[in-house]
N, C-alpha and C positions, 0 to 999 in steps of 0.2 A: 738591500734588505734580506736578512737571514731567513732561510728555508723552514718550513715547518718540520720536525722530524716525522718519520712515515707514520709513527704511531699516534700522531695527533689528529684532530680532525679540524677543519675551519670552523672559525668561530659562529659562522651562522647556526650551526647545528646545533647549539646550545641552547638556541631559541626553539621553542614549538612554532610550527606553522600557524598564519591566523587563518580562522573559518571565513566563510562568506557570513556567516550569522553573527560573529564578532564585529566584522565591516558595518552590517546593517546597524547594528546596536551604536557604534560611533556616529553613524550619521543621525540617525534618530535622537541622539544627545544632543548635538549640534542644531537640530531642527526644531527641537522643543524649547531653545532658547527665545524663540519668537513669540511663546507663552501659549503656544497650543499642544495640546496632548496628542501625540502620533505613536502607533505602533512601530516595531521594528521593520516588519515588511511594508507599511504604508510608507515609511521614508524613503524605502529605493524606489517605491511608485512614484512620488513626487518629484525625484529628479529623472524620471524617464520622459522621453519626448515621443509626442505622438506623431506619426507620420500618416501619410493617405494610405489608402488599402487596409485600413485597420492595422499597420504595422506600428510597434514600439520599440523605440530605441531605449534601453537600458544603461543606465550608468557606469555599470560594471559586469563585464563577462568573464566567464571561468571555463575551466576544462570540463565542468557538466552542460555547459551549453554548446558543446560540441556537435556540429551538422554533420549528413552523410558524406562519406568518403568522397571527396570531389574527383579522384583518379589522379592521373598525371596528364601533363601535356600532351596533345597530340592523340589521346586514346579517349574513347567515350567515358563518362558521358560529356567531354570537352570542356568541363567547366574552366580548367587551369589554361586553356586556349586551344586551338586547331591544330598548330604544330607543334610537333617536341620541342624545336629548337626557340621558340616563341620569336620574339624580335631581334634576339641577340645578334642575328648575322648581319644588323646594319639599321635597326629601328623599323619604325612602322611607314607606310605610305604616305607622304605628306601631301593632300589632294588639296588645291586651292579650286574653289568656286568661281565661275566666271558667267556673268548674266547677258553682257553685251559682247559683242565681237570685235574686242580690242586687241589687234595682233600684238602691238608693243607691251601690253600688260602682261599677256600670255608668255610670251618670250621671256620678260624680264623674271617671272616667276620661275619658269624653267632653268633660267640661267643662274639663280638663286636659291635653291635648295627645295622646290617642290618636284615633286616626282609622277604626280599625275593631274591630268585635269578633269573637273567636273563641269560640263556643259551645261547649265541649267536654264531652261527657258528660251536657248536662241532658235530663232528662227532656223529651219532646217536649210534654207538658202544661204545663211551666213556661216555654216562650218568651214566652208573652203576658206573665207576671210580670214578668221578666229585662228586656224591651223596652219596659215601660210608660214612658212619655214619652220615649222615642228618636225620634229625627226619623230614619224608616229611607230617605228619600231622600238624606240626608246622611251616615248611617254605615252603611257595608258591613258586612254580617253573613256570618260564616263558619259554618256547621253542623258539627259534629263528633258526630254522633247514634248511631254504629253501627247496631245492628239497628232502631232505631226511623226510621233515616233518613227512610223514606216518610211516616211518620206528621208527622215535624218539618217535611220539606218542605211538605207540605199546609198544616200551621199557620203557617209562615213567610210564604209565599204569601198565606195568607187574610189575615194581619195586614196586608200589603202592600195588599192590595185593600181592606181598610176603612179604612186611612188614606188612601187616594187616591194611592198613589205610581204614578206614571206607569211603565208596564211598561220604557220606555227609562231610566227613573232608578235601577232595581233594580240594585245592585251586590252584588258577594260571591260564595259559592260556597254549592251545596248539600250538598258535603261527602260525597258517596256514594263509599264506598272499601270494596267487600266484602273484597278481597283483604287490605288493612291490617287489617280486623277479624278476618279470618281468622287472621293474624299474631299479633295480641293475645290472641284466645280460642281459637283452634283450630276454630272455628266459622264458616262462611260465611253470608250472608244474602241474598236474591235482591233485584236492583236492576231497576228497570223502566226499562232501558236505552232501551226503545221510546217512551218520553216525553220523551227526551231532544232530540230533533227538535223538538217541541212548543216546550220551553222555549227552546231557541235561537232559534226564531223570535220569540216572544213577548218574551223577556228577553235582549237582545243582549249587555248587560254582565254577564250571570249565568253564571257556569260550574257545570256540573253535578258535577264529578268531582274528588276530590283523590287525588294520590298519594301517600300519607305515607310517608317513609322511617324515621320515628322509632322503628317498632317494632323495625327493624334494629340501628338505632344504640342502641337501649335494651338489645338483646340481647347487646350488647358486638361488634357489627359493627364493621368498620374502615371507613374513608373509601371506598375501592374497594367494598365489598360493600354497602354503603348505596346506593352510584350506581348499582350492577348490580342490585339489587332494585327500584330506583325505576324502572329502565329496562324491566325486563321487565314490571312491574306496568302501566307506561304503555302499552306495545306490547299488552298484554292487553287494555286498556279501549280501545285505538284499533281492535282488530279486532270488539270489542263494537260500538263507536259506527258504525262503517263499515257494519257488518251491519245497522244501521237504517234505511240509505239515506243519511246524512249522507257527504258528501266527507271526504275526509281533509284536506283544510283546515279545514273546519267542526269535525271531531273532534278535532284539534288544538287548537283554540280554546275546547273544554269541558274542558281539564285544567288544575289547578294543584298544583304539587309542592310538598311541605314537607320540608325539610332540617334538621339539627341544626346550630348552630355551636359550637365548643368554643373554649377558651382558647389554642389553638394556632392563633395568627392566620393564619399562612400556608398551614398546611393547609387551613383554612377557606376562605380566599380562594382557593385552587388548586380545592377542592372545587366551589365553585358556579361558576366559571367552566367546570372540567371538564364538568360537569352540563349546561351550555347546550351545549357542543360537541357531546357525544355525544346530546342529544335533536335538535340541528339535522340530526345524522347520520340519524338515525330518520325525521324529515320529509323529507330528501332522498330517502332509499329509497323513502317515502311517496308521492312524487311531488308535493309542498308544500314546497319548501325555503323560501319565503318567510313560511311558516308557522310555521317551527322555532322562533321565540323562546320560550323555555320562562317561565312565569311561577312565582317562587319565593316561598314563604313561609319565612323561617328562624327558628327557635326556638334560643334558648340552650341548650345540652345539659342535660337532666334527671341524664345518668349524672357528671357533673362535680361536681353539687352536694352539698354536705357537711352533715350533721345537726350535728356538732362545730363550733363557732367559724364558725356559720353567717355571719358578717358578713362573712368573706371571699369568701363568693360575690358580693358587689358588684362586687369587683375582677373576678371570673371573666367573670362576666355583660356588664361593661363590654367587656373585650378582645373578648369573644365576639360582641358587638353590632357593635363596630368592626370586626370583620372579616367580618362579614355585610354591612355598609352598603360596605365597600371591595370586596367580592366581588359585588355588584351585585344584592343581594337586593330583591325588590321589596316584599316586606312583613317587617318583623321583629317577632319577641315575644320581649321580654325576661323570663323567668322572676323573680318575686321571691325575693328572698335566702333566705326563709324556707320555699320551695316544697317542700324535702324534708320539712318537721315539720308540714304540715297546711295549713289554709287560710290565706293570707296576710293580715295586717292593713293598715290603710288607709296606714301609713308604708311598708311593704314594696312594696305597689302605686304609690305615689307614687315611690320610687326606680326602680322597674323602668320607669316611662313616661318618667321625666325623664332617663333613662340616653340613650334615643334623642334626645330633644330635645337635650341637651346636645351630643351628636354631630353633630346637624344644624346646629343655630343658632349653637352657640360654637365647636364645634371646625370649622365649616365643611367637613365630609366630604363633604357630599353636593354639594358646589361644582365637583369634579374627577369626571368620568366615568371610571370603571377607574383609581381611581389607583396601583393596583399594576402596572397593565399597563406592559410595557417592561424590567420587573426581567428580568434574565436567570434569576434563581432563581425567580421565581414562574412565568414562562412555562416553562421547563423542568419545573418541579414538575406544573403543570398538565397538561402532554402526558404524563408519565409516568404520573400518576394517571388520565387517560383510557384511555391504555391496558390499566392493570390493570382498570380498571371493567368496560371493553370485555370483556376475557377473561372476567370472572365473569359477565357478562350473557349471553356465549355459552354459557358452561356452563350457566346457568339454562334457558336455550332448548334445548340440548340435551335436557335432563332433562324436557321437557315444557312449558315455561314456567313462571310463577311460582305459579300454583296447584297444580300436579304438584310442584313443587320444594319447597313447603311442605308438602305431604302425605306426600312420600316421607321427609322428613328431611335433604334436602341442604341447604336454607338453615340450618337450625337446626343440624346438624353443623358446617358451615362457620364459623357465627358462634361456636358453643361453642370451637371450636379456636382462633379468634382471642382469644376472651376469657380463655382458659387461658393461652396465651401472655402475656397483658398482665396477667393475675393474677400470675403469678410476677415481672413486672417491678414490680408494687404492693408485692407481698409482702416484696421485696428493697430496696424503696424507690428503684430505678433510676427509676422514676416516681414522685416525691414527690408527696404530698397537703397543701397547708401548711395547718397547724392540726390535721391529723389525724396522718399519719405522720411530720410533721416541726414542729417549733415548735409540740406540743400546748400548750393550756392547761388544767391539770387543775383550777383553781380557778374556771372560768368558771361563772356561773350559767347554767343549762338555758334556753333558749329555748321558751317553751310556746306551742304555737296550737291552735285548734279543729281536731279530725279533719276532713279531706278527705274527700269521697267515695272509696270503694275503685275504683282504676282497673281496667277489666277485665283478666281473667286468664285462664288455660287454654291459651294459646298459647305464644309464646317468652316467655324468662323476661325479668325486668326487672332490671338490675345496676346498682352503683352503685360508683365507685372507692373509695369510703371503707367497704366492707360489712365487708371482714376485722378493719380496725381499729374499727371501729364495735361489732362483736361483743365483741371484747377488751374495749371501754370500757364496753359493759353489763355484762360480768361483773364489772368493777371496781366500777362503781355497786352490783352486789348486793352485793359484800364491805363497802362503805360503809354500805349500807343495814343490813346484818346486825351490822356490829360497831362504827359509827361511827368508822371509819376506812378508807383504802384501804391496799392492798398495799404495802408500801414495800422498797426496797432501800437499802444503805448504799454510796454512793460513795466509795472509798478512793483519795484523791489522793497519788501518791508523787512527792516531789522537789520543784523549784521551781515555780512557778506556769508558768514558761516550756515547761516540759517536760510537765505534765500538764493545761492548760487545754484545749487541743484535744480529747483524748479524754475529758476530764470532760463538756465540753460534747455529745459525741456519745454517750456513753453515758445522758445525762440527756433526751436526744431521745429514745432508742431506748425506755427502759424507759417514758416517760412517754408516749408513743404505745400503750402497751398499759394506760393507766391506773394505772401503777405509780409511786406517788410516791418520789421520790429525796432522800435525805438526805445532805449533805454536811458538815454542820457536827458537832462533837462527835466523840465515840469511836464505835465500832460498838455498844458495850454500852449506850450511852446512845440510841441510834438507834430502838431499838425493832423493828430488822427482824431478818430471820433469815436474809438471804442479802445478798452483797456483790460488788463488782465494782471489779477494781484498775484505775485509770486513770493513765496516764503514758507516757512516750517508750519505744522499745525500749532505749534506753541505760540509763536507769533501771530498766527490768526488768531487765536483766542483772545488776545488782547487788543490787536489793530485793526482785523479785517474791516468791521463793521464802520469803524469812524474813516478808514480809508475809501472803502465804498461810497460814504456818504459825499466825503469831499470830492472824489471823482466825478460824481452826478452832480455836483454842484457848480463843477468847472465844465459841464457840458459831455461828459461820456453818456453817448447813448446806449451802448451794452456793454456789461462787467462779466467778466470771466473770472473765475479763481482756478490758479494751477492747484489741484489736489483732490481727493475724493469728494464726493458731494456731501455737503455739512447744511448748517442752518443759518448760515450768514446773511444778515441783513443786505437786499440790493444788488444780490448775485445773480445774474439772468443762467451762466453756464458754467458748469464745471468740467475742466478739461483733465485728464490723469492718464497714467499708463493703461494702456487697454482699451481706451476710449475709441468710438468710431470717428477716427480723424476726417475721416472724407465726407462724413456727413456733418460734422461740426463746421469744415473748412468750406463745404459748399454753401451752407447755411450762412456763414460770416461773409462769405463773397456776394451771395445774392443781395445781404444788405448794404454792402459797400457800394457794390456796383449800381443798384437802384438810388442809393442817396447821389451819386455822381452823375446820374443820366446816361450811364453806360449800358449799351445793351447787352444783354445777357447770352 
């Protein structure tokens, strides 16, 4: 290609820059084709997405949406990471969780890419078994022993002594988290804060306390609520630690924070960046701004894990792990895809640890520090989320701090309200769950695992996105066990394929999400069903719906659905459409079907 002469400008300079207002006008023109008059500014709002915490994601961000300067990695406010080099030296810490003392599983993980161990819920007496053969000077251990923390700490440090680990080589966390345990169980436990200065002096690479935000995430909390609770908990621990004689800088160095990563990659990235900014502000107020780099352990969300079609969880955890790495997490735990079903098998653990390995070694995600930084969208979302979280943190502090807010019900009530609103989105499938509320696979063979230890309970609830649909599927399973067949419904397709295919697919998805088998072949009489759903376009309904409903009634249909917005068609009992309450519709349908068959609800 011949180079342009020096006196000629690139072709693009001959065209004026498009403006934001021009873009809005073009978008409005497209939306007006639906027949509704809409202003240019309203058009942009129509394409925006409402998030929790009053946040809104717009369809387009420009330089005028720039957020406050996030600084540089390794410097306050640490938005871009707590270390100047980020993960570029070798990636993040690949941390695997173990809930039973399975020595073989622990060693297999360490021999195949895992770099630290998270021992969650193991009895203190099982530590020696779980860590048999582990080189403790090479593999940091993070305890999560709840009320047994004191005994677990003594046993772990004794193991280090017995194996000759140099005190300066001891890494990991003792995992003391009395407020997190209280959130889980409703019961506090005593922590010997007075011992922490001694640990800090003898084991400079060891952290004493964990600020675990997972209890709030798993209770249905939003991203801002998760951050607000973690801030309030961290501040409470700082007060205790400085009361023992530690300086603010020393106290800040004794905390590790644990957050959830979801398949909403941008919200996860923004959450981790906002968490560091907020904690830097706390450190600044404490008079130790240089010590405000937050150490983050990020876990792929248990809330998003499904029990049906669990293979899809591999995709969810991959996106979540990518978001955690891009967001600057120091350690990442990828939960095995079968985590919701019981103890993971060797295959599931291998896939979990290899997820991080592929992201680090093959995708080269760790070679760029703060890869999302500079995006107007990410920077704006980080800023807005930080402000929302700070407001919730202030509310907790006004309520007397995290302990008082837990005991008064303030935290529980706020989380419950958030989950109720989200539950409505799940029930109407505005928030789809692939393999559960969307594209379910009724013929799948169940994945069976050994039971896992019961998690602590008695405090905040644990929720899952699939719980309402899982209850429906369990009722279908009971019907199958009692009768040899699942509840079924006949889908009556009217008109040509071009007219009925879209709503036929919609209805099949909807009913199968409740464990109801859909029959499309043959006649209603041949289907063995007792209920039917008409599926076609509005134009075909005008011509054929009334007659089809009459014929189905005559053939014995006890309940008739129509896939489409409510109309005035004769003989239709229930209309199903995008945005209807799928859980309510399916619950009522199963009630009728199971009562008819004499199967207990």
